[in-house]
DRENPA-3360 file (N, C-alpha, C; in nm, 2 decimals, always signed):
BEGIN
1 = MALTSPRF = +11.72/-16.91/-15.57/+11.64/-17.00/-15.45/+11.72/-17.02/-15.39 ~ +11.79/-17.01/-15.28/+11.90/-17.03/-15.19/+11.89/-17.19/-15.09 ~ +11.93/-17.28/-15.05/+11.92/-17.36/-14.98/+11.90/-17.25/-14.82 ~ +11.79/-17.37/-14.77/+11.79/-17.26/-14.58/+11.80/-17.35/-14.47 ~ +11.79/-17.49/-14.51/+11.83/-17.55/-14.43/+12.02/-17.57/-14.39 ~ +12.04/-17.55/-14.26/+12.15/-17.57/-14.23/+12.26/-17.74/-14.30 ~ +12.17/-17.79/-14.27/+12.24/-17.91/-14.31/+12.27/-17.98/-14.44 ~ +12.24/-17.85/-14.51/+12.32/-17.81/-14.67/+12.40/-17.69/-14.67;
9 = QSSDTLRR = +12.34/-17.61/-14.64/+12.37/-17.47/-14.66/+12.58/-17.51/-14.68 ~ +12.67/-17.60/-14.65/+12.81/-17.60/-14.60/+12.84/-17.69/-14.73 ~ +12.73/-17.76/-14.81/+12.78/-17.82/-14.90/+12.77/-17.75/-15.05 ~ +12.93/-17.70/-15.16/+12.94/-17.64/-15.25/+12.84/-17.78/-15.36 ~ +12.83/-17.88/-15.34/+12.82/-17.98/-15.47/+12.63/-17.97/-15.44 ~ +12.57/-17.98/-15.29/+12.39/-17.91/-15.29/+12.37/-17.80/-15.38 ~ +12.46/-17.70/-15.33/+12.47/-17.57/-15.35/+12.38/-17.57/-15.53 ~ +12.49/-17.61/-15.56/+12.51/-17.67/-15.73/+12.39/-17.73/-15.78;
17 = VEAGSAAL = +12.32/-17.82/-15.72/+12.24/-17.88/-15.75/+12.11/-17.82/-15.73 ~ +12.10/-17.74/-15.65/+12.00/-17.63/-15.67/+12.01/-17.53/-15.72 ~ +12.12/-17.50/-15.78/+12.11/-17.42/-15.88/+12.05/-17.45/-16.04 ~ +12.05/-17.58/-16.02/+12.06/-17.63/-16.14/+12.17/-17.68/-16.24 ~ +12.27/-17.68/-16.20/+12.44/-17.72/-16.25/+12.46/-17.82/-16.27 ~ +12.39/-17.93/-16.13/+12.46/-18.03/-16.08/+12.34/-18.17/-16.06 ~ +12.36/-18.30/-16.02/+12.27/-18.36/-15.99/+12.34/-18.45/-15.92 ~ +12.27/-18.50/-15.82/+12.30/-18.66/-15.73/+12.22/-18.79/-15.82;
25 = NVGSSGRA = +12.31/-18.90/-15.84/+12.22/-18.99/-15.89/+12.31/-19.07/-15.86 ~ +12.31/-19.26/-15.95/+12.37/-19.39/-15.92/+12.51/-19.34/-15.96 ~ +12.63/-19.37/-15.88/+12.72/-19.33/-15.93/+12.80/-19.21/-15.85 ~ +12.75/-19.10/-15.77/+12.79/-19.02/-15.71/+12.83/-19.07/-15.56 ~ +12.91/-18.96/-15.51/+12.97/-19.02/-15.33/+13.04/-18.87/-15.28 ~ +13.01/-18.89/-15.21/+13.06/-18.82/-15.07/+12.96/-18.76/-14.99 ~ +13.02/-18.63/-14.92/+12.98/-18.60/-14.81/+12.83/-18.54/-14.89 ~ +12.79/-18.44/-14.96/+12.65/-18.45/-15.05/+12.59/-18.56/-15.04;
33 = VHLVQFAL = +12.62/-18.67/-15.07/+12.50/-18.75/-15.09/+12.48/-18.83/-14.95 ~ +12.60/-18.82/-14.84/+12.58/-18.86/-14.69/+12.49/-18.78/-14.65 ~ +12.48/-18.64/-14.66/+12.34/-18.54/-14.64/+12.25/-18.51/-14.66 ~ +12.20/-18.56/-14.79/+12.08/-18.64/-14.84/+12.06/-18.75/-14.81 ~ +12.11/-18.85/-14.80/+12.07/-19.00/-14.70/+12.06/-18.97/-14.55 ~ +12.11/-18.87/-14.48/+12.14/-18.87/-14.36/+11.96/-18.79/-14.34 ~ +11.96/-18.70/-14.46/+11.82/-18.61/-14.41/+11.69/-18.73/-14.47 ~ +11.71/-18.79/-14.54/+11.62/-18.88/-14.55/+11.60/-18.97/-14.44;
41 = IDLGFSMP = +11.66/-18.99/-14.40/+11.64/-19.13/-14.27/+11.58/-19.01/-14.17 ~ +11.61/-18.91/-14.15/+11.56/-18.82/-14.05/+11.38/-18.81/-14.05 ~ +11.37/-18.81/-14.19/+11.21/-18.75/-14.27/+11.15/-18.93/-14.23 ~ +11.21/-19.03/-14.19/+11.15/-19.14/-14.17/+11.19/-19.30/-14.25 ~ +11.27/-19.26/-14.36/+11.30/-19.36/-14.51/+11.39/-19.41/-14.41 ~ +11.40/-19.57/-14.41/+11.51/-19.65/-14.41/+11.62/-19.70/-14.47 ~ +11.72/-19.71/-14.48/+11.81/-19.70/-14.56/+11.92/-19.81/-14.46 ~ +11.89/-19.91/-14.45/+11.97/-20.07/-14.41/+12.11/-20.08/-14.49;
49 = RSTGNAAS = +12.08/-20.07/-14.61/+12.23/-20.15/-14.67/+12.33/-20.00/-14.66 ~ +12.32/-19.86/-14.69/+12.35/-19.74/-14.67/+12.42/-19.73/-14.53 ~ +12.34/-19.75/-14.43/+12.37/-19.77/-14.27/+12.45/-19.90/-14.20 ~ +12.46/-20.02/-14.31/+12.53/-20.12/-14.27/+12.67/-20.09/-14.17 ~ +12.74/-20.01/-14.26/+12.86/-20.01/-14.18/+12.91/-19.86/-14.03 ~ +12.91/-19.92/-13.96/+12.93/-19.84/-13.85/+13.00/-19.75/-13.84 ~ +13.12/-19.77/-13.90/+13.23/-19.64/-13.90/+13.20/-19.55/-14.05 ~ +13.06/-19.59/-14.11/+13.04/-19.50/-14.29/+12.90/-19.53/-14.27;
57 = SPDGVYGE = +12.82/-19.43/-14.19/+12.68/-19.46/-14.15/+12.59/-19.33/-14.15 ~ +12.53/-19.29/-14.27/+12.51/-19.37/-14.40/+12.66/-19.32/-14.48 ~ +12.66/-19.41/-14.59/+12.80/-19.45/-14.61/+12.86/-19.29/-14.76 ~ +12.74/-19.20/-14.76/+12.77/-19.11/-14.89/+12.80/-19.21/-15.01 ~ +12.76/-19.30/-15.05/+12.74/-19.37/-15.13/+12.61/-19.37/-15.22 ~ +12.61/-19.32/-15.32/+12.46/-19.34/-15.43/+12.41/-19.44/-15.55 ~ +12.38/-19.57/-15.42/+12.35/-19.71/-15.49/+12.19/-19.73/-15.56 ~ +12.19/-19.86/-15.55/+12.01/-19.87/-15.59/+11.96/-19.82/-15.47;
65 = ETKAVVRR = +11.98/-19.85/-15.35/+11.88/-19.83/-15.22/+11.90/-19.67/-15.22 ~ +11.96/-19.60/-15.24/+11.94/-19.44/-15.18/+11.87/-19.38/-15.33 ~ +11.87/-19.44/-15.44/+11.78/-19.42/-15.58/+11.59/-19.44/-15.55 ~ +11.60/-19.56/-15.48/+11.50/-19.65/-15.45/+11.44/-19.50/-15.34 ~ +11.49/-19.49/-15.27/+11.45/-19.43/-15.13/+11.41/-19.29/-15.21 ~ +11.52/-19.19/-15.29/+11.49/-19.08/-15.34/+11.35/-19.10/-15.43 ~ +11.32/-19.18/-15.50/+11.19/-19.20/-15.55/+11.07/-19.23/-15.51 ~ +11.09/-19.30/-15.37/+10.96/-19.28/-15.28/+10.98/-19.17/-15.18;
73 = FQEGVPGL = +11.08/-19.05/-15.18/+11.04/-18.93/-15.14/+10.99/-18.85/-15.27 ~ +11.02/-18.89/-15.37/+10.96/-18.79/-15.43/+10.81/-18.80/-15.49 ~ +10.80/-18.94/-15.49/+10.64/-19.02/-15.46/+10.55/-18.92/-15.40 ~ +10.58/-18.87/-15.28/+10.49/-18.80/-15.18/+10.49/-18.67/-15.21 ~ +10.58/-18.61/-15.28/+10.56/-18.49/-15.29/+10.52/-18.42/-15.42 ~ +10.39/-18.38/-15.45/+10.36/-18.37/-15.55/+10.41/-18.25/-15.63 ~ +10.44/-18.26/-15.77/+10.51/-18.22/-15.88/+10.64/-18.25/-15.91 ~ +10.69/-18.37/-15.82/+10.78/-18.43/-15.84/+10.80/-18.53/-15.91;
81 = TADGVVGQ = +10.90/-18.55/-16.04/+10.90/-18.66/-16.13/+11.02/-18.75/-16.03 ~ +10.91/-18.94/-15.99/+11.00/-18.97/-15.98/+11.07/-19.06/-16.00 ~ +11.20/-19.02/-16.04/+11.28/-19.05/-16.11/+11.44/-19.14/-16.02 ~ +11.40/-19.10/-15.90/+11.55/-19.11/-15.83/+11.66/-19.04/-15.86 ~ +11.70/-18.92/-15.95/+11.73/-18.83/-15.91/+11.71/-18.73/-15.86 ~ +11.82/-18.68/-15.78/+11.81/-18.50/-15.66/+11.84/-18.44/-15.77 ~ +11.80/-18.38/-15.82/+11.77/-18.25/-15.91/+11.77/-18.12/-15.82 ~ +11.75/-18.01/-15.93/+11.67/-17.89/-15.86/+11.58/-17.89/-15.77;
89 = QTIRALDQ = +11.44/-17.96/-15.83/+11.32/-17.95/-15.71/+11.33/-18.04/-15.68 ~ +11.40/-18.18/-15.63/+11.43/-18.26/-15.51/+11.46/-18.21/-15.41 ~ +11.59/-18.16/-15.42/+11.68/-18.07/-15.35/+11.65/-17.93/-15.24 ~ +11.56/-17.88/-15.34/+11.47/-17.78/-15.31/+11.32/-17.85/-15.17 ~ +11.27/-17.93/-15.23/+11.19/-17.99/-15.13/+11.23/-18.06/-15.07 ~ +11.34/-18.15/-15.02/+11.44/-18.19/-14.94/+11.45/-18.09/-14.84 ~ +11.47/-17.97/-14.90/+11.55/-17.89/-14.80/+11.45/-17.85/-14.71 ~ +11.29/-17.80/-14.82/+11.17/-17.78/-14.73/+11.13/-17.85/-14.61;
97 = RIGGYRNR = +11.13/-17.98/-14.67/+11.11/-18.08/-14.57/+11.17/-18.09/-14.43 ~ +11.29/-18.08/-14.46/+11.40/-18.11/-14.37/+11.39/-17.99/-14.26 ~ +11.36/-17.89/-14.32/+11.40/-17.74/-14.21/+11.54/-17.76/-14.13 ~ +11.48/-17.60/-14.06/+11.61/-17.59/-13.98/+11.65/-17.65/-13.88 ~ +11.68/-17.62/-13.76/+11.78/-17.65/-13.65/+11.67/-17.78/-13.51 ~ +11.71/-17.90/-13.46/+11.64/-17.93/-13.48/+11.66/-17.93/-13.28 ~ +11.78/-17.92/-13.24/+11.86/-17.92/-13.11/+11.98/-17.82/-13.12 ~ +12.01/-17.78/-13.02/+12.11/-17.71/-12.95/+12.16/-17.73/-12.87;
105 = VRLHFRSI = +12.33/-17.67/-12.88/+12.42/-17.72/-12.74/+12.51/-17.61/-12.74 ~ +12.48/-17.52/-12.64/+12.54/-17.41/-12.55/+12.73/-17.44/-12.55 ~ +12.76/-17.40/-12.55/+12.92/-17.37/-12.51/+12.98/-17.27/-12.44 ~ +13.05/-17.26/-12.32/+13.11/-17.16/-12.23/+13.28/-17.18/-12.20 ~ +13.32/-17.05/-12.29/+13.49/-17.08/-12.33/+13.56/-17.03/-12.18 ~ +13.64/-17.09/-12.16/+13.75/-17.06/-12.06/+13.91/-17.07/-12.04 ~ +13.87/-16.99/-12.08/+14.08/-17.01/-12.16/+14.22/-16.93/-12.02 ~ +14.29/-17.00/-12.04/+14.44/-16.96/-11.94/+14.52/-16.95/-12.05;
113 = ALTNVPFE = +14.49/-16.97/-12.17/+14.60/-16.97/-12.26/+14.53/-16.90/-12.42 ~ +14.62/-16.86/-12.48/+14.55/-16.84/-12.64/+14.60/-16.92/-12.71 ~ +14.49/-16.97/-12.78/+14.50/-17.11/-12.92/+14.57/-17.08/-13.06 ~ +14.66/-17.13/-13.17/+14.71/-17.11/-13.24/+14.61/-17.08/-13.33 ~ +14.55/-17.13/-13.36/+14.39/-17.16/-13.43/+14.30/-17.05/-13.37 ~ +14.25/-16.95/-13.44/+14.16/-16.83/-13.39/+14.04/-16.89/-13.35 ~ +14.01/-16.84/-13.27/+13.88/-16.89/-13.16/+13.75/-16.88/-13.25 ~ +13.75/-16.78/-13.33/+13.65/-16.77/-13.41/+13.64/-16.85/-13.52;
121 = RSLANAEA = +13.73/-16.89/-13.56/+13.76/-17.04/-13.69/+13.73/-17.16/-13.60 ~ +13.76/-17.21/-13.52/+13.73/-17.33/-13.42/+13.56/-17.31/-13.41 ~ +13.52/-17.21/-13.35/+13.36/-17.21/-13.33/+13.29/-17.27/-13.47 ~ +13.37/-17.16/-13.59/+13.27/-17.20/-13.65/+13.25/-17.32/-13.72 ~ +13.37/-17.38/-13.72/+13.40/-17.52/-13.77/+13.33/-17.61/-13.66 ~ +13.29/-17.60/-13.56/+13.19/-17.65/-13.49/+13.07/-17.65/-13.50 ~ +13.06/-17.53/-13.53/+12.90/-17.49/-13.57/+12.86/-17.59/-13.72 ~ +12.97/-17.61/-13.81/+12.94/-17.61/-13.92/+12.93/-17.80/-13.93;
129 = VYAQYGIR = +13.00/-17.84/-13.85/+13.02/-18.00/-13.82/+12.86/-18.04/-13.75 ~ +12.81/-17.97/-13.69/+12.68/-17.99/-13.60/+12.54/-17.93/-13.65 ~ +12.61/-17.83/-13.73/+12.45/-17.78/-13.80/+12.41/-17.90/-13.94 ~ +12.50/-17.98/-13.99/+12.45/-18.13/-14.09/+12.37/-18.17/-14.10 ~ +12.35/-18.19/-13.90/+12.28/-18.29/-13.86/+12.17/-18.18/-13.77 ~ +12.14/-18.07/-13.82/+12.04/-17.98/-13.71/+12.02/-17.96/-13.55 ~ +12.16/-17.95/-13.57/+12.29/-17.91/-13.43/+12.30/-17.78/-13.42 ~ +12.22/-17.66/-13.36/+12.29/-17.55/-13.35/+12.38/-17.57/-13.23;
137 = IEFGSGES = +12.53/-17.55/-13.26/+12.60/-17.46/-13.13/+12.59/-17.33/-13.14 ~ +12.61/-17.31/-12.97/+12.55/-17.16/-12.94/+12.68/-17.11/-12.84 ~ +12.71/-16.98/-12.89/+12.83/-16.93/-12.75/+12.70/-16.90/-12.64 ~ +12.76/-16.97/-12.51/+12.72/-16.91/-12.41/+12.80/-16.78/-12.33 ~ +12.91/-16.80/-12.32/+12.98/-16.69/-12.28/+13.13/-16.73/-12.32 ~ +13.23/-16.65/-12.26/+13.36/-16.65/-12.29/+13.46/-16.59/-12.19 ~ +13.56/-16.65/-12.13/+13.63/-16.58/-12.00/+13.76/-16.61/-12.00 ~ +13.83/-16.48/-11.96/+13.99/-16.53/-11.95/+14.04/-16.55/-11.78;
145 = ISLTPQQR = +14.07/-16.64/-11.78/+14.12/-16.68/-11.65/+14.22/-16.62/-11.58 ~ +14.23/-16.54/-11.48/+14.35/-16.55/-11.46/+14.45/-16.58/-11.32 ~ +14.53/-16.65/-11.37/+14.61/-16.78/-11.24/+14.67/-16.69/-11.13 ~ +14.70/-16.73/-11.03/+14.80/-16.72/-10.93/+14.90/-16.81/-11.00 ~ +15.06/-16.71/-10.94/+15.14/-16.76/-11.00/+15.16/-16.95/-10.94 ~ +15.08/-16.93/-10.80/+15.10/-17.14/-10.80/+14.98/-17.19/-10.90 ~ +14.95/-17.12/-10.92/+14.81/-17.19/-11.03/+14.88/-17.21/-11.14 ~ +14.95/-17.13/-11.18/+15.03/-17.12/-11.31/+15.11/-17.23/-11.33;
153 = TIFDRIDQ = +15.19/-17.27/-11.22/+15.32/-17.39/-11.18/+15.22/-17.49/-11.21 ~ +15.07/-17.49/-11.16/+15.00/-17.63/-11.17/+14.96/-17.67/-11.30 ~ +14.89/-17.55/-11.40/+14.83/-17.55/-11.47/+14.92/-17.48/-11.63 ~ +15.02/-17.45/-11.62/+15.13/-17.43/-11.73/+15.10/-17.54/-11.82 ~ +15.12/-17.67/-11.80/+15.14/-17.80/-11.86/+15.06/-17.92/-11.79 ~ +14.96/-17.95/-11.84/+14.88/-18.10/-11.75/+14.97/-18.16/-11.81 ~ +14.97/-18.27/-11.67/+15.04/-18.39/-11.65/+14.96/-18.49/-11.66 ~ +14.83/-18.44/-11.60/+14.74/-18.60/-11.59/+14.69/-18.64/-11.71;
161 = ECNRELNA = +14.64/-18.77/-11.71/+14.66/-18.87/-11.81/+14.46/-18.81/-11.83 ~ +14.47/-18.81/-11.97/+14.32/-18.79/-12.03/+14.18/-18.95/-11.99 ~ +14.14/-18.93/-11.91/+14.06/-19.05/-11.88/+13.90/-18.97/-11.93 ~ +13.79/-19.06/-11.94/+13.68/-19.01/-11.95/+13.58/-18.95/-11.84 ~ +13.66/-19.02/-11.71/+13.58/-18.99/-11.62/+13.72/-18.90/-11.54 ~ +13.70/-18.80/-11.47/+13.76/-18.71/-11.43/+13.72/-18.64/-11.27 ~ +13.73/-18.70/-11.16/+13.69/-18.66/-11.03/+13.78/-18.63/-10.94 ~ +13.91/-18.64/-11.01/+14.01/-18.58/-10.91/+14.14/-18.54/-11.01;
169 = GELHMLQG = +14.28/-18.51/-10.98/+14.36/-18.44/-11.05/+14.40/-18.31/-11.07 ~ +14.45/-18.22/-11.18/+14.46/-18.13/-11.25/+14.33/-18.13/-11.33 ~ +14.26/-18.21/-11.41/+14.23/-18.14/-11.51/+14.05/-18.12/-11.39 ~ +14.06/-18.17/-11.31/+13.94/-18.20/-11.24/+13.94/-18.04/-11.17 ~ +14.07/-17.98/-11.11/+14.06/-17.89/-11.03/+14.06/-17.77/-11.15 ~ +14.08/-17.80/-11.27/+14.14/-17.65/-11.37/+13.96/-17.64/-11.42 ~ +13.89/-17.75/-11.42/+13.76/-17.74/-11.47/+13.70/-17.67/-11.35 ~ +13.73/-17.69/-11.24/+13.65/-17.59/-11.12/+13.67/-17.48/-11.13;
177 = LGSPAPSS = +13.79/-17.39/-11.24/+13.81/-17.22/-11.24/+13.71/-17.16/-11.30 ~ +13.72/-17.00/-11.29/+13.65/-16.95/-11.34/+13.47/-16.95/-11.34 ~ +13.42/-16.92/-11.39/+13.26/-16.89/-11.35/+13.18/-17.04/-11.38 ~ +13.12/-17.05/-11.35/+13.05/-17.17/-11.36/+12.92/-17.21/-11.51 ~ +12.90/-17.28/-11.53/+12.81/-17.26/-11.66/+12.72/-17.39/-11.59 ~ +12.57/-17.36/-11.61/+12.50/-17.49/-11.59/+12.51/-17.62/-11.66 ~ +12.50/-17.75/-11.58/+12.53/-17.86/-11.58/+12.46/-17.91/-11.74 ~ +12.37/-17.84/-11.78/+12.32/-17.87/-11.93/+12.41/-17.80/-12.05;
185 = DILVFHVS = +12.52/-17.75/-11.99/+12.63/-17.69/-12.09/+12.70/-17.76/-12.10 ~ +12.79/-17.72/-12.17/+12.95/-17.76/-12.18/+13.04/-17.66/-12.15 ~ +13.16/-17.66/-12.10/+13.20/-17.55/-12.06/+13.36/-17.62/-12.14 ~ +13.45/-17.56/-12.20/+13.54/-17.52/-12.27/+13.67/-17.53/-12.23 ~ +13.78/-17.54/-12.20/+13.89/-17.51/-12.14/+14.03/-17.49/-12.22 ~ +14.06/-17.37/-12.24/+14.17/-17.36/-12.36/+14.31/-17.36/-12.23 ~ +14.41/-17.41/-12.26/+14.53/-17.48/-12.17/+14.65/-17.43/-12.26 ~ +14.76/-17.44/-12.22/+14.86/-17.42/-12.30/+14.95/-17.56/-12.39;
193 = SFADANVL = +14.92/-17.70/-12.27/+14.95/-17.82/-12.32/+14.96/-17.92/-12.26 ~ +14.96/-18.02/-12.27/+14.95/-18.17/-12.20/+15.13/-18.22/-12.22 ~ +15.14/-18.29/-12.08/+15.26/-18.35/-12.07/+15.29/-18.43/-12.22 ~ +15.24/-18.49/-12.24/+15.23/-18.56/-12.35/+15.18/-18.50/-12.49 ~ +15.25/-18.43/-12.58/+15.32/-18.36/-12.68/+15.21/-18.43/-12.80 ~ +15.19/-18.55/-12.82/+15.06/-18.58/-12.89/+14.89/-18.57/-12.86 ~ +14.91/-18.50/-12.74/+14.73/-18.48/-12.68/+14.74/-18.37/-12.67 ~ +14.61/-18.34/-12.80/+14.57/-18.18/-12.82/+14.45/-18.17/-12.78;
201 = GCGGHATN = +14.39/-18.24/-12.71/+14.26/-18.23/-12.60/+14.21/-18.32/-12.56 ~ +14.10/-18.32/-12.44/+14.05/-18.43/-12.35/+13.89/-18.37/-12.32 ~ +13.84/-18.48/-12.36/+13.69/-18.50/-12.34/+13.61/-18.54/-12.19 ~ +13.79/-18.55/-12.11/+13.73/-18.59/-11.98/+13.69/-18.47/-11.89 ~ +13.57/-18.52/-11.81/+13.52/-18.43/-11.73/+13.48/-18.50/-11.60 ~ +13.42/-18.40/-11.46/+13.42/-18.50/-11.32/+13.26/-18.48/-11.40 ~ +13.21/-18.58/-11.29/+13.04/-18.60/-11.32/+12.98/-18.46/-11.27 ~ +12.85/-18.51/-11.38/+12.72/-18.38/-11.36/+12.85/-18.24/-11.34;
209 = RPACTITA = +12.96/-18.22/-11.44/+13.04/-18.09/-11.50/+13.08/-18.14/-11.63 ~ +12.96/-18.11/-11.72/+13.02/-18.13/-11.86/+13.10/-18.05/-11.92 ~ +13.24/-18.05/-11.93/+13.37/-17.95/-11.98/+13.44/-18.08/-12.09 ~ +13.54/-18.01/-12.16/+13.65/-18.07/-12.25/+13.78/-17.95/-12.22 ~ +13.87/-17.99/-12.27/+14.00/-17.93/-12.25/+14.05/-17.94/-12.36 ~ +14.12/-17.79/-12.45/+14.18/-17.77/-12.55/+14.34/-17.71/-12.52 ~ +14.44/-17.77/-12.58/+14.54/-17.69/-12.62/+14.56/-17.61/-12.70 ~ +14.67/-17.50/-12.66/+14.70/-17.43/-12.80/+14.73/-17.46/-12.91;
217 = GALAWDTA = +14.78/-17.57/-12.89/+14.83/-17.61/-13.00/+14.76/-17.72/-13.13 ~ +14.61/-17.72/-13.03/+14.52/-17.78/-13.12/+14.50/-17.75/-13.26 ~ +14.43/-17.83/-13.36/+14.43/-17.82/-13.49/+14.25/-17.78/-13.46 ~ +14.22/-17.71/-13.65/+14.07/-17.63/-13.67/+13.95/-17.75/-13.61 ~ +13.98/-17.89/-13.62/+13.82/-17.92/-13.58/+13.83/-18.01/-13.45 ~ +13.97/-17.96/-13.37/+14.00/-18.01/-13.26/+13.85/-17.98/-13.12 ~ +13.82/-17.89/-13.12/+13.77/-17.80/-13.04/+13.57/-17.95/-13.10 ~ +13.52/-17.92/-13.20/+13.45/-18.02/-13.23/+13.39/-18.10/-13.19;
225 = HEVCHVLL = +13.55/-18.19/-13.19/+13.59/-18.31/-13.20/+13.56/-18.39/-12.98 ~ +13.65/-18.29/-12.93/+13.65/-18.28/-12.77/+13.51/-18.27/-12.71 ~ +13.41/-18.15/-12.80/+13.28/-18.16/-12.75/+13.22/-18.29/-12.80 ~ +13.20/-18.36/-12.89/+13.16/-18.50/-12.96/+13.20/-18.56/-12.82 ~ +13.31/-18.56/-12.74/+13.32/-18.65/-12.65/+13.24/-18.66/-12.53 ~ +13.21/-18.54/-12.51/+13.13/-18.49/-12.40/+12.99/-18.53/-12.45 ~ +12.93/-18.52/-12.57/+12.80/-18.54/-12.59/+12.78/-18.71/-12.59 ~ +12.84/-18.79/-12.65/+12.88/-18.92/-12.68/+12.86/-18.97/-12.55;
233 = GSSFNPVH = +12.91/-18.92/-12.42/+12.96/-18.94/-12.30/+13.03/-19.08/-12.29 ~ +13.05/-19.11/-12.12/+13.14/-19.21/-12.14/+13.13/-19.38/-12.17 ~ +13.06/-19.35/-12.20/+12.99/-19.53/-12.23/+12.96/-19.55/-12.37 ~ +12.99/-19.46/-12.46/+12.97/-19.44/-12.53/+13.12/-19.57/-12.64 ~ +13.10/-19.62/-12.73/+13.19/-19.70/-12.78/+13.07/-19.74/-12.95 ~ +13.21/-19.69/-13.07/+13.39/-19.67/-13.05/+13.40/-19.56/-12.97 ~ +13.51/-19.54/-12.93/+13.55/-19.37/-12.88/+13.58/-19.31/-12.99 ~ +13.67/-19.36/-13.05/+13.72/-19.34/-13.21/+13.68/-19.40/-13.32;
241 = IQNRKNLM = +13.68/-19.36/-13.43/+13.66/-19.42/-13.53/+13.74/-19.42/-13.64 ~ +13.75/-19.54/-13.66/+13.91/-19.55/-13.79/+13.86/-19.53/-13.96 ~ +13.79/-19.40/-13.93/+13.74/-19.35/-14.10/+13.76/-19.18/-14.10 ~ +13.92/-19.17/-14.18/+13.91/-19.03/-14.18/+13.81/-18.90/-14.22 ~ +13.74/-18.94/-14.27/+13.62/-18.88/-14.27/+13.53/-18.85/-14.15 ~ +13.54/-18.95/-14.06/+13.42/-18.90/-13.95/+13.56/-18.81/-13.83 ~ +13.46/-18.73/-13.77/+13.51/-18.63/-13.66/+13.58/-18.71/-13.56 ~ +13.58/-18.81/-13.54/+13.59/-18.93/-13.43/+13.71/-18.97/-13.47;
249 = HPISRSEA = +13.76/-18.94/-13.56/+13.88/-19.00/-13.61/+13.99/-18.96/-13.49 ~ +14.09/-19.09/-13.43/+14.21/-19.01/-13.34/+14.25/-18.92/-13.33 ~ +14.28/-18.93/-13.50/+14.43/-18.81/-13.54/+14.35/-18.70/-13.56 ~ +14.40/-18.61/-13.48/+14.38/-18.47/-13.56/+14.35/-18.43/-13.68 ~ +14.28/-18.37/-13.75/+14.24/-18.35/-13.89/+14.29/-18.20/-13.91 ~ +14.36/-18.17/-14.01/+14.37/-18.00/-14.07/+14.36/-17.97/-14.20 ~ +14.29/-18.12/-14.24/+14.22/-18.04/-14.41/+14.14/-17.99/-14.39 ~ +14.06/-17.90/-14.50/+13.97/-17.81/-14.45/+13.80/-17.90/-14.48;
257 = SIPVLTVG = +13.84/-17.99/-14.56/+13.70/-18.05/-14.59/+13.61/-18.07/-14.44 ~ +13.50/-18.08/-14.44/+13.40/-18.10/-14.32/+13.40/-18.26/-14.25 ~ +13.42/-18.25/-14.16/+13.40/-18.40/-14.09/+13.29/-18.45/-14.04 ~ +13.26/-18.55/-14.09/+13.13/-18.60/-14.04/+13.08/-18.72/-13.93 ~ +13.00/-18.71/-13.92/+12.95/-18.81/-13.79/+12.80/-18.93/-13.82 ~ +12.83/-19.06/-13.74/+12.75/-19.17/-13.79/+12.59/-19.15/-13.76 ~ +12.52/-19.21/-13.83/+12.41/-19.21/-13.77/+12.40/-19.25/-13.58 ~ +12.49/-19.39/-13.57/+12.49/-19.43/-13.44/+12.54/-19.29/-13.30;
265 = QVNRIRSS = +12.62/-19.19/-13.37/+12.70/-19.08/-13.30/+12.58/-18.95/-13.27 ~ +12.51/-18.95/-13.39/+12.40/-18.86/-13.37/+12.30/-18.83/-13.31 ~ +12.26/-18.97/-13.31/+12.14/-19.04/-13.23/+12.17/-19.01/-13.08 ~ +12.31/-19.07/-13.05/+12.33/-19.09/-12.90/+12.35/-18.92/-12.88 ~ +12.42/-18.83/-12.98/+12.43/-18.71/-12.93/+12.28/-18.62/-12.87 ~ +12.21/-18.65/-12.97/+12.03/-18.58/-12.97/+11.97/-18.64/-12.82 ~ +12.08/-18.77/-12.73/+11.97/-18.82/-12.63/+12.07/-18.74/-12.53 ~ +12.16/-18.69/-12.56/+12.28/-18.61/-12.49/+12.21/-18.50/-12.36;
273 = PCCHAA = +12.24/-18.50/-12.20/+12.15/-18.40/-12.13/+12.21/-18.27/-12.13 ~ +12.30/-18.27/-12.25/+12.33/-18.15/-12.30/+12.28/-18.10/-12.45 ~ +12.24/-18.15/-12.48/+12.15/-18.15/-12.59/+11.98/-18.14/-12.58 ~ +11.96/-18.03/-12.66/+11.84/-17.95/-12.59/+11.74/-17.94/-12.76 ~ +11.65/-17.93/-12.72/+11.54/-17.90/-12.84/+11.57/-17.71/-12.89 ~ +11.56/-17.77/-13.00/+11.60/-17.58/-13.03/+11.45/-17.50/-13.05;
% end
């Protein structure tokens, strides 16, 4: 019996738990614990100690609080033993109750340059990040934009500084190219480079024109990162989180592990005008 919730399907550890070859208990830690904690929170269980650190919330540490909350969950499910351990039957019950996608975000891609990371991989990575929180990333449309020689001179390298609100300049002009998208969706533009080689993407966009920009040299998780800037909005703080496991760490990720989000980030994303009921 395979896990059915998109929140859990990307975790090798939770798949082993479901298969009966592993369990989560006091002393366990990592993304699998984080996902279980987040699911319990979304089911209405309070976990103040596990969410007390804003940079790591929930913390992915299976301590006494997590054990107690798991026990309370088990007590509400007929047939489960209330032992505070996430084993095969408990993960199956949690998987069934947390269900599928609750929200969706639609992306429209507009390209004036090819990216080093294949498009399919960066899209799949974005899907994987948000699926952990019941948010489905949908492909809305894709379009290659043909530029005039004059436009190519302007946009071949983006010299404008990345700011959260961009109502003028090169990026503002760029994000007006190609077919428009609904203001409730997000446009993702692929460009060659920024003048600052250390900048691989920008989540800034014009008012009422949700968009972000990704360079050819962007790494595998940068599309998800810049889309997150748009979803969080210009007033959200902290802009970046100094936790390497978090999607919004300021330095691009190259490792294969799926980055996570905090309770505060996910709550703001769910309230974004670009995040809709599934």
